[in-house]
PDB file of N, CA, C and O in Angstrom:
ATOM      1  N   UNK A   1     -76.567 -87.442 -36.572  1.00  0.00           N
ATOM      2  CA  UNK A   1     -77.672 -86.790 -35.903  1.00  0.00           C
ATOM      3  C   UNK A   1     -77.314 -85.324 -35.708  1.00  0.00           C
ATOM      4  O   UNK A   1     -76.241 -84.992 -35.205  1.00  0.00           O
ATOM      5  N   UNK A   2     -78.232 -84.453 -36.117  1.00  0.00           N
ATOM      6  CA  UNK A   2     -77.992 -83.018 -36.026  1.00  0.00           C
ATOM      7  C   UNK A   2     -78.233 -82.526 -34.606  1.00  0.00           C
ATOM      8  O   UNK A   2     -79.213 -82.900 -33.961  1.00  0.00           O
ATOM      9  N   UNK A   3     -77.333 -81.689 -34.134  1.00  0.00           N
ATOM     10  CA  UNK A   3     -77.483 -81.070 -32.818  1.00  0.00           C
ATOM     11  C   UNK A   3     -77.918 -79.622 -33.023  1.00  0.00           C
ATOM     12  O   UNK A   3     -77.359 -78.904 -33.852  1.00  0.00           O
ATOM     13  N   UNK A   4     -78.928 -79.205 -32.252  1.00  0.00           N
ATOM     14  CA  UNK A   4     -79.418 -77.841 -32.375  1.00  0.00           C
ATOM     15  C   UNK A   4     -78.491 -76.868 -31.647  1.00  0.00           C
ATOM     16  O   UNK A   4     -77.870 -77.207 -30.640  1.00  0.00           O
ATOM     17  N   UNK A   5     -78.415 -75.652 -32.185  1.00  0.00           N
ATOM     18  CA  UNK A   5     -77.574 -74.645 -31.542  1.00  0.00           C
ATOM     19  C   UNK A   5     -78.341 -73.938 -30.419  1.00  0.00           C
ATOM     20  O   UNK A   5     -79.542 -74.151 -30.248  1.00  0.00           O
ATOM     21  N   UNK A   6     -77.639 -73.102 -29.663  1.00  0.00           N
ATOM     22  CA  UNK A   6     -78.247 -72.428 -28.509  1.00  0.00           C
ATOM     23  C   UNK A   6     -79.427 -71.551 -28.907  1.00  0.00           C
ATOM     24  O   UNK A   6     -80.428 -71.500 -28.191  1.00  0.00           O
ATOM     25  N   UNK A   7     -79.324 -70.862 -30.035  1.00  0.00           N
ATOM     26  CA  UNK A   7     -80.406 -69.995 -30.490  1.00  0.00           C
ATOM     27  C   UNK A   7     -81.669 -70.821 -30.777  1.00  0.00           C
ATOM     28  O   UNK A   7     -82.776 -70.410 -30.428  1.00  0.00           O
ATOM     29  N   UNK A   8     -81.495 -71.970 -31.405  1.00  0.00           N
ATOM     30  CA  UNK A   8     -82.633 -72.834 -31.690  1.00  0.00           C
ATOM     31  C   UNK A   8     -83.247 -73.384 -30.391  1.00  0.00           C
ATOM     32  O   UNK A   8     -84.468 -73.463 -30.251  1.00  0.00           O
ATOM     33  N   UNK A   9     -82.384 -73.756 -29.458  1.00  0.00           N
ATOM     34  CA  UNK A   9     -82.863 -74.268 -28.169  1.00  0.00           C
ATOM     35  C   UNK A   9     -83.669 -73.182 -27.442  1.00  0.00           C
ATOM     36  O   UNK A   9     -84.719 -73.467 -26.866  1.00  0.00           O
ATOM     37  N   UNK A  10     -83.184 -71.960 -27.469  1.00  0.00           N
ATOM     38  CA  UNK A  10     -83.900 -70.864 -26.819  1.00  0.00           C
ATOM     39  C   UNK A  10     -85.281 -70.672 -27.443  1.00  0.00           C
ATOM     40  O   UNK A  10     -86.251 -70.425 -26.726  1.00  0.00           O
ATOM     41  N   UNK A  11     -85.382 -70.780 -28.763  1.00  0.00           N
ATOM     42  CA  UNK A  11     -86.677 -70.662 -29.426  1.00  0.00           C
ATOM     43  C   UNK A  11     -87.582 -71.837 -29.067  1.00  0.00           C
ATOM     44  O   UNK A  11     -88.787 -71.664 -28.884  1.00  0.00           O
ATOM     45  N   UNK A  12     -87.003 -73.023 -28.968  1.00  0.00           N
ATOM     46  CA  UNK A  12     -87.791 -74.198 -28.599  1.00  0.00           C
ATOM     47  C   UNK A  12     -88.348 -74.086 -27.184  1.00  0.00           C
ATOM     48  O   UNK A  12     -89.426 -74.605 -26.892  1.00  0.00           O
ATOM     49  N   UNK A  13     -87.617 -73.411 -26.313  1.00  0.00           N
ATOM     50  CA  UNK A  13     -88.079 -73.237 -24.932  1.00  0.00           C
ATOM     51  C   UNK A  13     -89.425 -72.516 -24.890  1.00  0.00           C
ATOM     52  O   UNK A  13     -90.256 -72.806 -24.030  1.00  0.00           O
ATOM     53  N   UNK A  14     -89.641 -71.585 -25.807  1.00  0.00           N
ATOM     54  CA  UNK A  14     -90.910 -70.862 -25.866  1.00  0.00           C
ATOM     55  C   UNK A  14     -92.042 -71.836 -26.196  1.00  0.00           C
ATOM     56  O   UNK A  14     -93.100 -71.798 -25.566  1.00  0.00           O
ATOM     57  N   UNK A  15     -91.820 -72.707 -27.181  1.00  0.00           N
ATOM     58  CA  UNK A  15     -92.826 -73.711 -27.526  1.00  0.00           C
ATOM     59  C   UNK A  15     -93.073 -74.664 -26.358  1.00  0.00           C
ATOM     60  O   UNK A  15     -94.211 -75.048 -26.088  1.00  0.00           O
ATOM     61  N   UNK A  16     -92.010 -75.035 -25.679  1.00  0.00           N
ATOM     62  CA  UNK A  16     -92.122 -75.926 -24.530  1.00  0.00           C
ATOM     63  C   UNK A  16     -92.985 -75.279 -23.433  1.00  0.00           C
ATOM     64  O   UNK A  16     -93.875 -75.920 -22.875  1.00  0.00           O
ATOM     65  N   UNK A  17     -92.710 -74.016 -23.139  1.00  0.00           N
ATOM     66  CA  UNK A  17     -93.484 -73.304 -22.116  1.00  0.00           C
ATOM     67  C   UNK A  17     -94.953 -73.189 -22.513  1.00  0.00           C
ATOM     68  O   UNK A  17     -95.842 -73.362 -21.679  1.00  0.00           O
ATOM     69  N   UNK A  18     -95.203 -72.898 -23.780  1.00  0.00           N
ATOM     70  CA  UNK A  18     -96.582 -72.803 -24.261  1.00  0.00           C
ATOM     71  C   UNK A  18     -97.288 -74.160 -24.163  1.00  0.00           C
ATOM     72  O   UNK A  18     -98.449 -74.232 -23.761  1.00  0.00           O
ATOM     73  N   UNK A  19     -96.598 -75.212 -24.526  1.00  0.00           N
ATOM     74  CA  UNK A  19     -97.179 -76.557 -24.445  1.00  0.00           C
ATOM     75  C   UNK A  19     -97.472 -76.930 -22.994  1.00  0.00           C
ATOM     76  O   UNK A  19     -98.513 -77.518 -22.699  1.00  0.00           O
ATOM     77  N   UNK A  20     -96.560 -76.590 -22.095  1.00  0.00           N
ATOM     78  CA  UNK A  20     -96.764 -76.879 -20.674  1.00  0.00           C
ATOM     79  C   UNK A  20     -97.995 -76.143 -20.148  1.00  0.00           C
ATOM     80  O   UNK A  20     -98.786 -76.710 -19.395  1.00  0.00           O
ATOM     81  N   UNK A  21     -98.156 -74.882 -20.547  1.00  0.00           N
ATOM     82  CA  UNK A  21     -99.305 -74.092 -20.120  1.00  0.00           C
ATOM     83  C   UNK A  21    -100.605 -74.693 -20.663  1.00  0.00           C
ATOM     84  O   UNK A  21    -101.590 -74.806 -19.934  1.00  0.00           O
ATOM     85  N   UNK A  22    -100.605 -75.077 -21.940  1.00  0.00           N
ATOM     86  CA  UNK A  22    -101.795 -75.682 -22.547  1.00  0.00           C
ATOM     87  C   UNK A  22    -102.137 -77.003 -21.868  1.00  0.00           C
ATOM     88  O   UNK A  22    -103.308 -77.299 -21.633  1.00  0.00           O
ATOM     89  N   UNK A  23    -101.126 -77.786 -21.558  1.00  0.00           N
ATOM     90  CA  UNK A  23    -101.320 -79.068 -20.877  1.00  0.00           C
ATOM     91  C   UNK A  23    -101.955 -78.828 -19.510  1.00  0.00           C
ATOM     92  O   UNK A  23    -102.906 -79.515 -19.137  1.00  0.00           O
ATOM     93  N   UNK A  24    -101.441 -77.872 -18.777  1.00  0.00           N
ATOM     94  CA  UNK A  24    -101.971 -77.532 -17.460  1.00  0.00           C
ATOM     95  C   UNK A  24    -103.422 -77.068 -17.574  1.00  0.00           C
ATOM     96  O   UNK A  24    -104.275 -77.508 -16.803  1.00  0.00           O
ATOM     97  N   UNK A  25    -103.707 -76.185 -18.526  1.00  0.00           N
ATOM     98  CA  UNK A  25    -105.060 -75.664 -18.719  1.00  0.00           C
ATOM     99  C   UNK A  25    -106.034 -76.762 -19.125  1.00  0.00           C
ATOM    100  O   UNK A  25    -107.192 -76.750 -18.709  1.00  0.00           O
ATOM    101  N   UNK A  26    -105.567 -77.715 -19.939  1.00  0.00           N
ATOM    102  CA  UNK A  26    -106.402 -78.851 -20.330  1.00  0.00           C
ATOM    103  C   UNK A  26    -106.859 -79.615 -19.095  1.00  0.00           C
ATOM    104  O   UNK A  26    -108.038 -79.945 -18.969  1.00  0.00           O
ATOM    105  N   UNK A  27    -105.937 -79.895 -18.188  1.00  0.00           N
ATOM    106  CA  UNK A  27    -106.300 -80.662 -16.998  1.00  0.00           C
ATOM    107  C   UNK A  27    -107.180 -79.868 -16.038  1.00  0.00           C
ATOM    108  O   UNK A  27    -107.974 -80.457 -15.305  1.00  0.00           O
ATOM    109  N   UNK A  28    -107.057 -78.574 -16.029  1.00  0.00           N
ATOM    110  CA  UNK A  28    -107.977 -77.753 -15.232  1.00  0.00           C
ATOM    111  C   UNK A  28    -109.392 -77.881 -15.794  1.00  0.00           C
ATOM    112  O   UNK A  28    -110.346 -78.081 -15.041  1.00  0.00           O
ATOM    113  N   UNK A  29    -109.529 -77.766 -17.119  1.00  0.00           N
ATOM    114  CA  UNK A  29    -110.846 -77.888 -17.756  1.00  0.00           C
ATOM    115  C   UNK A  29    -111.403 -79.299 -17.588  1.00  0.00           C
ATOM    116  O   UNK A  29    -112.597 -79.466 -17.338  1.00  0.00           O
ATOM    117  N   UNK A  30    -110.565 -80.301 -17.721  1.00  0.00           N
ATOM    118  CA  UNK A  30    -110.996 -81.686 -17.565  1.00  0.00           C
ATOM    119  C   UNK A  30    -111.482 -81.934 -16.143  1.00  0.00           C
ATOM    120  O   UNK A  30    -112.482 -82.621 -15.936  1.00  0.00           O
ATOM    121  N   UNK A  31    -110.781 -81.380 -15.170  1.00  0.00           N
ATOM    122  CA  UNK A  31    -111.186 -81.527 -13.775  1.00  0.00           C
ATOM    123  C   UNK A  31    -112.559 -80.902 -13.523  1.00  0.00           C
ATOM    124  O   UNK A  31    -113.356 -81.437 -12.753  1.00  0.00           O
ATOM    125  N   UNK A  32    -112.829 -79.776 -14.169  1.00  0.00           N
ATOM    126  CA  UNK A  32    -114.138 -79.139 -14.022  1.00  0.00           C
ATOM    127  C   UNK A  32    -115.233 -80.034 -14.600  1.00  0.00           C
ATOM    128  O   UNK A  32    -116.317 -80.125 -14.025  1.00  0.00           O
ATOM    129  N   UNK A  33    -114.969 -80.694 -15.720  1.00  0.00           N
ATOM    130  CA  UNK A  33    -115.934 -81.633 -16.290  1.00  0.00           C
ATOM    131  C   UNK A  33    -116.182 -82.801 -15.339  1.00  0.00           C
ATOM    132  O   UNK A  33    -117.320 -83.233 -15.152  1.00  0.00           O
ATOM    133  N   UNK A  34    -115.111 -83.302 -14.745  1.00  0.00           N
ATOM    134  CA  UNK A  34    -115.242 -84.416 -13.803  1.00  0.00           C
ATOM    135  C   UNK A  34    -116.068 -84.011 -12.586  1.00  0.00           C
ATOM    136  O   UNK A  34    -116.911 -84.779 -12.122  1.00  0.00           O
ATOM    137  N   UNK A  35    -115.833 -82.823 -12.077  1.00  0.00           N
ATOM    138  CA  UNK A  35    -116.598 -82.329 -10.931  1.00  0.00           C
ATOM    139  C   UNK A  35    -118.080 -82.183 -11.283  1.00  0.00           C
ATOM    140  O   UNK A  35    -118.946 -82.544 -10.486  1.00  0.00           O
ATOM    141  N   UNK A  36    -118.373 -81.655 -12.472  1.00  0.00           N
ATOM    142  CA  UNK A  36    -119.760 -81.497 -12.904  1.00  0.00           C
ATOM    143  C   UNK A  36    -120.425 -82.862 -13.074  1.00  0.00           C
ATOM    144  O   UNK A  36    -121.587 -83.041 -12.707  1.00  0.00           O
ATOM    145  N   UNK A  37    -119.694 -83.813 -13.624  1.00  0.00           N
ATOM    146  CA  UNK A  37    -120.199 -85.166 -13.825  1.00  0.00           C
ATOM    147  C   UNK A  37    -120.517 -85.808 -12.475  1.00  0.00           C
ATOM    148  O   UNK A  37    -121.577 -86.411 -12.310  1.00  0.00           O
ATOM    149  N   UNK A  38    -119.622 -85.686 -11.530  1.00  0.00           N
ATOM    150  CA  UNK A  38    -119.823 -86.243 -10.192  1.00  0.00           C
ATOM    151  C   UNK A  38    -121.050 -85.630  -9.525  1.00  0.00           C
ATOM    152  O   UNK A  38    -121.850 -86.327  -8.900  1.00  0.00           O
ATOM    153  N   UNK A  39    -121.181 -84.325  -9.668  1.00  0.00           N
ATOM    154  CA  UNK A  39    -122.311 -83.622  -9.051  1.00  0.00           C
ATOM    155  C   UNK A  39    -123.631 -84.064  -9.675  1.00  0.00           C
ATOM    156  O   UNK A  39    -124.593 -84.352  -8.964  1.00  0.00           O
ATOM    157  N   UNK A  40    -123.674 -84.118 -11.016  1.00  0.00           N
ATOM    158  CA  UNK A  40    -124.915 -84.485 -11.703  1.00  0.00           C
ATOM    159  C   UNK A  40    -125.354 -85.910 -11.367  1.00  0.00           C
ATOM    160  O   UNK A  40    -126.538 -86.159 -11.143  1.00  0.00           O
ATOM    161  N   UNK A  41    -124.404 -86.844 -11.332  1.00  0.00           N
ATOM    162  CA  UNK A  41    -124.749 -88.243 -11.097  1.00  0.00           C
ATOM    163  C   UNK A  41    -124.694 -88.640  -9.622  1.00  0.00           C
ATOM    164  O   UNK A  41    -125.001 -89.778  -9.268  1.00  0.00           O
ATOM    165  N   UNK A  42    -124.301 -87.697  -8.767  1.00  0.00           N
ATOM    166  CA  UNK A  42    -124.193 -87.944  -7.332  1.00  0.00           C
ATOM    167  C   UNK A  42    -123.336 -89.188  -7.048  1.00  0.00           C
ATOM    168  O   UNK A  42    -123.668 -90.021  -6.205  1.00  0.00           O
ATOM    169  N   UNK A  43    -122.225 -89.274  -7.784  1.00  0.00           N
ATOM    170  CA  UNK A  43    -121.244 -90.341  -7.589  1.00  0.00           C
ATOM    171  C   UNK A  43    -119.915 -89.665  -7.273  1.00  0.00           C
ATOM    172  O   UNK A  43    -119.408 -88.858  -8.053  1.00  0.00           O
ATOM    173  N   UNK A  44    -119.369 -90.007  -6.128  1.00  0.00           N
ATOM    174  CA  UNK A  44    -118.141 -89.377  -5.656  1.00  0.00           C
ATOM    175  C   UNK A  44    -116.974 -89.634  -6.620  1.00  0.00           C
ATOM    176  O   UNK A  44    -116.813 -90.743  -7.127  1.00  0.00           O
ATOM    177  N   UNK A  45    -116.191 -88.632  -6.856  1.00  0.00           N
ATOM    178  CA  UNK A  45    -114.911 -88.629  -7.579  1.00  0.00           C
ATOM    179  C   UNK A  45    -114.899 -89.328  -8.941  1.00  0.00           C
ATOM    180  O   UNK A  45    -113.995 -90.110  -9.235  1.00  0.00           O
ATOM    181  N   UNK A  46    -115.918 -89.040  -9.777  1.00  0.00           N
ATOM    182  CA  UNK A  46    -115.898 -89.558 -11.146  1.00  0.00           C
ATOM    183  C   UNK A  46    -114.719 -88.955 -11.896  1.00  0.00           C
ATOM    184  O   UNK A  46    -114.398 -87.777 -11.737  1.00  0.00           O
ATOM    185  N   UNK A  47    -114.086 -89.775 -12.707  1.00  0.00           N
ATOM    186  CA  UNK A  47    -112.932 -89.316 -13.487  1.00  0.00           C
ATOM    187  C   UNK A  47    -112.953 -89.932 -14.877  1.00  0.00           C
ATOM    188  O   UNK A  47    -113.549 -90.986 -15.101  1.00  0.00           O
ATOM    189  N   UNK A  48    -112.295 -89.258 -15.795  1.00  0.00           N
ATOM    190  CA  UNK A  48    -111.975 -89.846 -17.089  1.00  0.00           C
ATOM    191  C   UNK A  48    -110.665 -90.579 -16.881  1.00  0.00           C
ATOM    192  O   UNK A  48    -109.720 -90.007 -16.338  1.00  0.00           O
ATOM    193  N   UNK A  49    -110.586 -91.836 -17.301  1.00  0.00           N
ATOM    194  CA  UNK A  49    -109.318 -92.531 -17.111  1.00  0.00           C
ATOM    195  C   UNK A  49    -108.586 -92.696 -18.433  1.00  0.00           C
ATOM    196  O   UNK A  49    -109.184 -92.809 -19.503  1.00  0.00           O
ATOM    197  N   UNK A  50    -107.293 -92.704 -18.312  1.00  0.00           N
ATOM    198  CA  UNK A  50    -106.392 -92.716 -19.458  1.00  0.00           C
ATOM    199  C   UNK A  50    -105.506 -93.951 -19.427  1.00  0.00           C
ATOM    200  O   UNK A  50    -105.197 -94.486 -18.362  1.00  0.00           O
ATOM    201  N   UNK A  51    -105.105 -94.392 -20.605  1.00  0.00           N
ATOM    202  CA  UNK A  51    -104.117 -95.458 -20.746  1.00  0.00           C
ATOM    203  C   UNK A  51    -103.230 -95.087 -21.926  1.00  0.00           C
ATOM    204  O   UNK A  51    -103.726 -94.806 -23.017  1.00  0.00           O
ATOM    205  N   UNK A  52    -101.946 -95.085 -21.712  1.00  0.00           N
ATOM    206  CA  UNK A  52    -100.984 -94.729 -22.762  1.00  0.00           C
ATOM    207  C   UNK A  52    -101.310 -93.382 -23.407  1.00  0.00           C
ATOM    208  O   UNK A  52    -101.157 -93.214 -24.617  1.00  0.00           O
ATOM    209  N   UNK A  53    -101.760 -92.424 -22.594  1.00  0.00           N
ATOM    210  CA  UNK A  53    -102.026 -91.083 -23.082  1.00  0.00           C
ATOM    211  C   UNK A  53    -103.350 -90.913 -23.794  1.00  0.00           C
ATOM    212  O   UNK A  53    -103.652 -89.818 -24.269  1.00  0.00           O
ATOM    213  N   UNK A  54    -104.151 -91.968 -23.884  1.00  0.00           N
ATOM    214  CA  UNK A  54    -105.430 -91.896 -24.582  1.00  0.00           C
ATOM    215  C   UNK A  54    -106.568 -92.025 -23.570  1.00  0.00           C
ATOM    216  O   UNK A  54    -106.482 -92.834 -22.646  1.00  0.00           O
ATOM    217  N   UNK A  55    -107.627 -91.242 -23.733  1.00  0.00           N
ATOM    218  CA  UNK A  55    -108.760 -91.329 -22.829  1.00  0.00           C
ATOM    219  C   UNK A  55    -109.515 -92.623 -23.134  1.00  0.00           C
ATOM    220  O   UNK A  55    -109.932 -92.853 -24.269  1.00  0.00           O
ATOM    221  N   UNK A  56    -109.687 -93.459 -22.120  1.00  0.00           N
ATOM    222  CA  UNK A  56    -110.230 -94.798 -22.322  1.00  0.00           C
ATOM    223  C   UNK A  56    -111.621 -95.012 -21.742  1.00  0.00           C
ATOM    224  O   UNK A  56    -112.293 -95.978 -22.104  1.00  0.00           O
ATOM    225  N   UNK A  57    -112.067 -94.133 -20.850  1.00  0.00           N
ATOM    226  CA  UNK A  57    -113.389 -94.320 -20.285  1.00  0.00           C
ATOM    227  C   UNK A  57    -113.595 -93.482 -19.041  1.00  0.00           C
ATOM    228  O   UNK A  57    -112.890 -92.506 -18.786  1.00  0.00           O
ATOM    229  N   UNK A  58    -114.604 -93.908 -18.268  1.00  0.00           N
ATOM    230  CA  UNK A  58    -114.981 -93.190 -17.051  1.00  0.00           C
ATOM    231  C   UNK A  58    -115.053 -94.185 -15.902  1.00  0.00           C
ATOM    232  O   UNK A  58    -115.518 -95.315 -16.055  1.00  0.00           O
ATOM    233  N   UNK A  59    -114.584 -93.737 -14.766  1.00  0.00           N
ATOM    234  CA  UNK A  59    -114.665 -94.535 -13.547  1.00  0.00           C
ATOM    235  C   UNK A  59    -114.651 -93.571 -12.374  1.00  0.00           C
ATOM    236  O   UNK A  59    -114.899 -92.376 -12.533  1.00  0.00           O
ATOM    237  N   UNK A  60    -114.356 -94.107 -11.189  1.00  0.00           N
ATOM    238  CA  UNK A  60    -114.172 -93.195 -10.068  1.00  0.00           C
ATOM    239  C   UNK A  60    -113.012 -93.669  -9.210  1.00  0.00           C
ATOM    240  O   UNK A  60    -112.727 -94.863  -9.117  1.00  0.00           O
ATOM    241  N   UNK A  61    -112.356 -92.710  -8.593  1.00  0.00           N
ATOM    242  CA  UNK A  61    -111.124 -92.995  -7.861  1.00  0.00           C
ATOM    243  C   UNK A  61    -111.347 -93.924  -6.671  1.00  0.00           C
ATOM    244  O   UNK A  61    -110.457 -94.696  -6.311  1.00  0.00           O
ATOM    245  N   UNK A  62    -112.524 -93.855  -6.061  1.00  0.00           N
ATOM    246  CA  UNK A  62    -112.776 -94.729  -4.915  1.00  0.00           C
ATOM    247  C   UNK A  62    -113.250 -96.117  -5.341  1.00  0.00           C
ATOM    248  O   UNK A  62    -113.489 -96.984  -4.500  1.00  0.00           O
ATOM    249  N   UNK A  63    -113.382 -96.318  -6.626  1.00  0.00           N
ATOM    250  CA  UNK A  63    -113.717 -97.627  -7.220  1.00  0.00           C
ATOM    251  C   UNK A  63    -115.009 -98.219  -6.685  1.00  0.00           C
ATOM    252  O   UNK A  63    -115.091 -99.413  -6.399  1.00  0.00           O
ATOM    253  N   UNK A  64    -116.021 -97.362  -6.556  1.00  0.00           N
ATOM    254  CA  UNK A  64    -117.325 -97.840  -6.111  1.00  0.00           C
ATOM    255  C   UNK A  64    -118.240 -98.169  -7.287  1.00  0.00           C
ATOM    256  O   UNK A  64    -119.334 -98.698  -7.094  1.00  0.00           O
ATOM    257  N   UNK A  65    -117.794 -97.856  -8.513  1.00  0.00           N
ATOM    258  CA  UNK A  65    -118.545 -98.235  -9.715  1.00  0.00           C
ATOM    259  C   UNK A  65    -117.599 -98.980 -10.655  1.00  0.00           C
ATOM    260  O   UNK A  65    -116.379 -98.838 -10.576  1.00  0.00           O
ATOM    261  N   UNK A  66    -118.187 -99.772 -11.538  1.00  0.00           N
ATOM    262  CA  UNK A  66    -117.391-100.449 -12.566  1.00  0.00           C
ATOM    263  C   UNK A  66    -116.936 -99.441 -13.605  1.00  0.00           C
ATOM    264  O   UNK A  66    -117.623 -98.453 -13.867  1.00  0.00           O
ATOM    265  N   UNK A  67    -115.787 -99.689 -14.191  1.00  0.00           N
ATOM    266  CA  UNK A  67    -115.289 -98.814 -15.253  1.00  0.00           C
ATOM    267  C   UNK A  67    -116.223 -98.890 -16.453  1.00  0.00           C
ATOM    268  O   UNK A  67    -116.715 -99.960 -16.811  1.00  0.00           O
ATOM    269  N   UNK A  68    -116.455 -97.744 -17.061  1.00  0.00           N
ATOM    270  CA  UNK A  68    -117.235 -97.672 -18.283  1.00  0.00           C
ATOM    271  C   UNK A  68    -116.245 -97.369 -19.397  1.00  0.00           C
ATOM    272  O   UNK A  68    -115.697 -96.269 -19.465  1.00  0.00           O
ATOM    273  N   UNK A  69    -116.019 -98.332 -20.260  1.00  0.00           N
ATOM    274  CA  UNK A  69    -114.998 -98.196 -21.303  1.00  0.00           C
ATOM    275  C   UNK A  69    -115.500 -97.376 -22.471  1.00  0.00           C
ATOM    276  O   UNK A  69    -116.704 -97.262 -22.704  1.00  0.00           O
ATOM    277  N   UNK A  70    -114.570 -96.817 -23.190  1.00  0.00           N
ATOM    278  CA  UNK A  70    -114.892 -95.925 -24.313  1.00  0.00           C
ATOM    279  C   UNK A  70    -115.777 -96.591 -25.331  1.00  0.00           C
ATOM    280  O   UNK A  70    -116.616 -95.921 -25.933  1.00  0.00           O
ATOM    281  N   UNK A  71    -115.624 -97.915 -25.558  1.00  0.00           N
ATOM    282  CA  UNK A  71    -116.465 -98.612 -26.540  1.00  0.00           C
ATOM    283  C   UNK A  71    -117.946 -98.476 -26.167  1.00  0.00           C
ATOM    284  O   UNK A  71    -118.801 -98.296 -27.034  1.00  0.00           O
ATOM    285  N   UNK A  72    -118.232 -98.563 -24.870  1.00  0.00           N
ATOM    286  CA  UNK A  72    -119.612 -98.405 -24.397  1.00  0.00           C
ATOM    287  C   UNK A  72    -120.089 -96.971 -24.585  1.00  0.00           C
ATOM    288  O   UNK A  72    -121.240 -96.742 -24.957  1.00  0.00           O
ATOM    289  N   UNK A  73    -119.220 -96.020 -24.333  1.00  0.00           N
ATOM    290  CA  UNK A  73    -119.589 -94.606 -24.430  1.00  0.00           C
ATOM    291  C   UNK A  73    -119.696 -94.101 -25.859  1.00  0.00           C
ATOM    292  O   UNK A  73    -120.366 -93.101 -26.119  1.00  0.00           O
ATOM    293  N   UNK A  74    -119.036 -94.789 -26.791  1.00  0.00           N
ATOM    294  CA  UNK A  74    -119.023 -94.328 -28.180  1.00  0.00           C
ATOM    295  C   UNK A  74    -119.962 -95.095 -29.097  1.00  0.00           C
ATOM    296  O   UNK A  74    -120.171 -94.698 -30.244  1.00  0.00           O
ATOM    297  N   UNK A  75    -120.535 -96.201 -28.599  1.00  0.00           N
ATOM    298  CA  UNK A  75    -121.429 -96.949 -29.496  1.00  0.00           C
ATOM    299  C   UNK A  75    -122.764 -96.234 -29.619  1.00  0.00           C
ATOM    300  O   UNK A  75    -123.247 -95.590 -28.688  1.00  0.00           O
ATOM    301  N   UNK A  76    -123.329 -96.371 -30.786  1.00  0.00           N
ATOM    302  CA  UNK A  76    -124.587 -95.672 -31.065  1.00  0.00           C
ATOM    303  C   UNK A  76    -125.772 -96.574 -30.942  1.00  0.00           C
ATOM    304  O   UNK A  76    -126.904 -96.138 -31.146  1.00  0.00           O
TER     305      UNK A  76
END
């Protein structure tokens, strides 16, 4: 197994920082969508829920509605 040198690690840190920033920004944008969804439907704390890193559907944190799974949201 190849071990990276310090110079390579330093370069990788830049990618890591950029990925962390993008990840953070993604969740900020996602939160804004959730807030807009909650406001439009007048349902408290609607969220997109995830399983194993994949978006699986919509529900709400207070569990006052049934989960709506992605299969329902994606069928035509």
